[in-house]
C-alpha positions, 0 to 999 in steps of 0.5 A: 465484494470489491470497491475502488480501493481494492480494485486499485490494489489488485491493479498493482499486483503483478502475477505471481506464484505466491501472494501473501495478504498480511492483515487480510481482514475479510480476505477480499483481496486474496479471493479476488487475486485468485479469481483474476489469476494474479496468484497461484497460491495465497497465504492469508495472515492476520493477528486476529483469529476472528478476522481470519475465520471470516477470510476462511468463510469467504474463500470457502475451502479453496485449496490454494489458500492457507491461513495463519494467525500471526504478526506480519510474515511470522508463521507463513508456510513459505516465502511469498513472492509478493505481499499485500499489506494494507489498512494499517498505519505506515509505521506499523507497515514499516515495522512488518517489512523491517522484520521480514527476513527476505524482500518480497515485492510489496503492494502497500496501503498505508492509512497514515504516516505515509511520508515516513513509510516512503522514507523507510522503504528507501532505507530498507532497500526498496524502490517505489515503482508505482503510486495510486491515489483513490477516492472512496467513501469521501476520503483518499487512499494512497497505494503503492507498489515497491520492489527491491532496488535503489531510489533517491527521494527528495523531501517532496517525493517523501511527502507527496509521491515518490513519482511526483515528476511523472504525469498522473491524473489521479495524483493531480486530483489528489494535489487539488484536494490537498491544496484546498485542505491545507489552504484552510489550515492556519498558516504555520511554517509547517503548513506553508512548507507543505503548500510549497511542496504541493505547488512544486509537484503541481508544476509536473502535472500541468 
């Protein structure tokens, strides 16, 4: 079972030998990654044993899948070449990445605190290579792919999109949504600043 958000996550996964699905929930991403040939082996991890049991049923004994009840990368049977971490807050994701003893490529789907996460990735030695902006169920989801490297992020990049100067139809639609949203908010100094950043980003999307 996949929708626009999971399909977008899959589009950001580059083929790899080992893929970790951290906070795997039902295991839909890992199953689809195997089906599409995006990973030779998947390692599913979740802090909830009940969620992991659902993932075991979804993968139906596939020998290419392993399952770990744990926090983040703790307890995985081996190092992951790439890791999907989605459906959590940006601060939680940043903590998981910070505690990982190595630096896998990342596909991230933060639910909130997205500007904070961009800044933390930068501080941890990651470069954001791609961002997608997907609307599903009446709300927007921001997804990103990051790999080890250096990147200068200004305030607008941290707030809206690390690659805001690159033309992107999904991002343009997201900016239109944000412009309408913040245009209805009280004109506080913070909201006016965000609106200025939205307009700054819009210049690059015309």
